[in-house]
Each structure stands twice: as structure tokens, then as C-alpha cells.
N, C-alpha and C positions, 0 to 999 in steps of 0.2 A: 276480674282475672280469674281464670279457672285454677283454682289451687291443687286440684287433683293431677293437672298437667304441668305444673311448675315445680322445679327443684328448689327447696329451701336452702339457703346458704346459711351455713352454721357459724356463729361468732362465740369466741370465748369470753366469759365474764371474769372479773378480778375482784373476788371479795376482799375487803380490807386494803384496797389499793390506797397507797399513801402518795400525795403529791411529790414528796421528796424523791420518790422512786423514778419520776420521769422528768422532773424540773431540769431545764437546761442550766449548766453552770453559769452561762453569761447572766441569766435572769437572777440567780442567787446573789452573784457577785454585785450586780447593779443595784439590787434592792438593799443590800448591805451599805452601799456607799451613799445611796440616798437617804437612808435612816440615820447616817452619820452626820448629816449637814446639820448645823445648828438652826433651830427654828422650825425644822421639818414637822416634828411631832406636834408642835403648837398649831401649824397650819392644818394638819390632819383633825386636830381637836375643833378648831373653828369650821371645818367642813362638815363634821357630825352635827355641830350646833345649827348650821344653816338649814339642814334639812332637805337637801337635795334629793334624797332617796324618795321621800313622801311627794315631792313636787313632781317627780318624773313618773311615779306611779299613777298619781291622779291625771297626769297628762295621757298616759297610755290608756287609762280607762276611758277617758273622755274622747279620744280621737283615733285610737287604733283597735284592731280586732284582737280580742283576748281568746287564744287558743285554749278552750276550755269545754268539757262536756262533749256535746255534739257538734261544737264548732270546730272545723278542720281536723276530725278525728286522726287522718292519717298522719298529718304533721305532729299531732301530740304523741301519737303511737311511736314515731321515729325518736321523738324526744325521751320518751320512757325507755326505749331499747338503750339509748345512749347512757342514761342515768343507771341503768342496771349493770351495763358493763363496767362503768367508772365506779360503782358503789357509792352513789351519792343521791341526796334527796332530789326531787324533781322541782325546778324553779318554775315560775310563771313564764309564759311565752305569748308573745305579741307579734302580730304583723302589721307593719305600716306601709302606706303608700309613698314610694320614693323612687325617682328614676335611676339612681345609683345602686348597684348590687352591693349590699353591706349587711353587717350583723353586729351587734353590740350588747354588752350586758352592764346593768346598773343594779344597785342595792347592796347593801353590806348585810343587813339583818334579814332581808327577804328579797334575795336576787331575782332578777328577771332578765329574759332575753328578748331581744327585738330583732327580727328578720324584715328586711325591706321587700317590697313587692317585686322589685327588679332582680333581687338575688333569687327568688323563688321562680321567676320566669327564666332566669339564665340556666339554672342548675337541675339536674335530675335528683331523684330521691336519694340516691347514694351519696351524691356530692352534698346535698343539704344535710345528711347525716354526718358527714365530715365537718360541715360549718358548725352544726349544733354542738357537736362533741368538742369542737375547737373552743366555743364559748363556754361550755361546761368546765373546761380545763381552766379557763380564767377564774372561775368560782372556786374549784378545788383547790387552786394554788393560792387563793387568798389575794388575788390580784385587784377586786373589783373596787375596793374603796380607794386605793391610790390611782387607779385609771379615772374613776370619777373625778378625783381631784386634778388629775393631768388634763381632763377635758374642759374643766371649768376653772382652770389655774388663774387666770387673770381676775376673774370675780371673786375667788377666794382671797387672793392677795389684796383686792381693793377693800374687802371687808376687815382683813386682818390688819391693814395699814392704819385703820382708824382706832384699832384697839392696841397698836404699838407706836402710836405717834409717828407712822411712817418708817419705822425701822425695817418692817418687812420688805420694804421696796429695795432696800440695799441688798437683800438676799436674793431677789426675785430672779435675775438673769441666770446666776449659777445653779440655782435650784431649778429654774425651768428646764435648762439644758440636761441637768441630771435627771429630772422626770421623763423627758423625751427618750434619753438613753435607755432608761429602764423600760419605759412602755413598749419601745421597740423590741427589747430582749424578751419581755414577757411574752410576746407573740410566738417566740420559738418554742416555749414550754407548752403553750395551747395547741400549737401545731402537733406536738407529740401526742397530747391528749386526743387529738382528732384521729391521728394514725392508729392509736391504741384501740379506738372504736371501729373503725372501718377495716382495720387489719388488712390493708391492700394499699401500697404505694401508688398503684394506677389512679384510684380514686382521688387521693390527695393531689397528685399531679394534674388531673383533669380540673379539679376546682381551682387549683393555681392558675391554670392556662385561661380558664374562663374569667377569673378576675382580673387577669392582665389584659385580656382583649375582649371586652364586654360587649361583644356583638354576636347574637345568635346566628347571624348569616355566615360566621367564620367557623363555628363549632365543629361542623362536620368535616372540615379540612385540617383540623389541628393534628399534630403528630407528636406523640410524646417522646419518640426517639430524638427528634430534633429538639425538643424542649430540654432533654437532658444534655444534649451538645450544647445548648445555649447556657445552661448551668455552669458547665466546665469553661466555656469561654468567658463567662463572667468572672469566674474564679481566677483564670490566668491573667485576665486584663487588671483586676483589682490588685493583682500581686506584682504587677510589672515594675512599679517604681514608687518612690515615696510621694512624688507629686500626685500621682494618680490616687494613691491611698489617702492623701490629704484632701483631694478633691471630693472623693467619694464621702469621706467623713463630714465635709462642709455641707454637701448637698443633702445629706440625710439628717443633720443636726436637729432639724424643726419637724421632722416626720414623726408621726405617731406610730407608723408600722415600718418594718424594714422592707426593702425591695423584695417583690414576690419571688425573684429568682434567688435571692439570698435565702428566703424561707425554704424554698424547695431544696436548696443545696444543703442547709442544715439538717433538715429531715432525711434526705438521701445520706448524709454523713453518719447520722444516728443508726441508719439500717446497715450500711456498709461497715461500721464499726463493731456490730453485733449487740450494741446497746438495746436495740428493740427486741431483738430474739431473746437476749438474756433475761429481760423483763417479762416478756409475754409467753415465752416458750413456742413462738410461731416462726417458722422459717419463711421469709418473704418470697423466696424462689418457689416455694409450694403453693402459694397463694394466687388463684387465677382470677382475672377480671370477670366477675360474673354480674354484670350490669343487669338491673331490673329482676333480680332474684328475691324472693321472699326472705325475710329474716327468721332464723331460729337461733335461740340462745342455749348455750350449754350451761348446766347447773354447776 
């Protein structure tokens, strides 16, 4: 790319940014409810003893590509931009071969992010920027330990049952539902982190649309205006009746992520309420979609 003929897009950085400043209130409420459940902290302790972090780090080193040094330098540069904007340490980054577009974060003491090959194929650099910033949001908000526990919940319970003579099994169902509830709501905070980095709602919406319809053949015909109308249609439908609300709650009760339309709606609501502008000093109406522009950071 000819840098002399390319306009750099400028991003604001946020020194001393605190997670509490952008954390979604549903996330805070759900984690408080989770921590209040008897036996929860005991299971967290057992998780730390099991050593999941070291197991998954070794697995990554053995089977995935570690983005380091001269390995995939553009991807690592994108991660570094995001860490500078969010004012946090750079975690390890890996790429794994997988047919489903996805990204996830593990590790409490030494966090690391994993991107799937399908996600990299599906998304452009700005959308990957949003995804990386989303994962960094999980780290900054202190989500990683509990999310690791949620993903390995049954294994943790099986091990804990031996230490408690089966008592933990009595707590399992209620705790499992509470963990799923919090895990879904933690995604809303991470999406805000993504928006703080890309500073452009269009990029976030493009990423959501691609995650919802993961076929490259469809991307060129996707329309953000129709997507925003779909957000409003979902909101209207989910508020129509108690039965509809109950059904929606039932089908999401064991999902680790909220519906993508719900995520897009919550991010849009944060913007429309002025919360994003109050935190960042950025007026989203002034931000244009500048795909494929080089990044420049404000000090």
C-alpha cells in the first residue's frame, strides 16, 4: 500500500481508562448475583487449582500460530493499536484453524486471545480491529477467569463434587443458569470496548452482520440500514407480550452469547443515549466510514 497516497484515520487514545467507565450495568448486576451464590467462590478456587490456563497455553503453542515477532506482523500491529487505545498490556495472540468465525480469550494471570481462521477470512482489518478490542474488553473488565469457568463448567463441577461429597451437584443447575446469564451480559461490556477502539458504529455493525450470516458470498449485498430496521423489529417483537418475553428468555437460557441483534441494539442504545460520547468525547455523527484507511493514534 502506498502510504503517501493514503489518508491516515486518526483514533483517540484513552490513558487511564477504567473498566467501570464503560461496563454495561447488566454485566455488573449479573456478576454481583453470581458471586452471591453459595459455593461459587469455592468452585472458582477449584478452577485455579486445576490449572486450565497452563493447559490451554500449552495447547496453543503446540497446535496454533503464535502471532509474535515477524509472524503475522499486521495482525499484531492491530492488536497493539487496540491496547494503546484502551491503555492496557498486550496479551498473547494466536490463530487457529477452524471453520466457524470466532474469537475467545483465556488466562487469568497471562491472558491470551485466539482468533479462528474463518473469522480472519470473513472480516476486513477494521472488523478484526473491533473483534480484538472486544476480546481485550473481556480482559480489562476482569471477565476471563469466570468465562473460563463457564466454558468448562461441567468439568469443574465433576472435580469439585469429589471434594464436597457431591454437594456441589445440588448447586449446579442454578449456578449454571446464573453463569450463562452473566456470560451473555458480559458480551455487552466487551462490545462497548470494541466500539471505544474502532470509534465507528458502522464497523461494529458490519462485524455483527458478518457474524450473523457467515458467508462471504453475501457480504457485498448486506445493507446496514436494513440491519438497523431489523434491530428495531426485534425490539418491538420481544416487547409484544409476556409469552414472547418468556419464550425469548427460555431459548437464550443456555446460550453463552446474546443474540447478535440484541448486541447491536444495546450498542446502538449506548450511542443514542449519549453514553459513548460522554465517555470518549466523540460525536458518532461526525465519524465517517473510512474502510481500509491506515491508523494514526492521537497522544
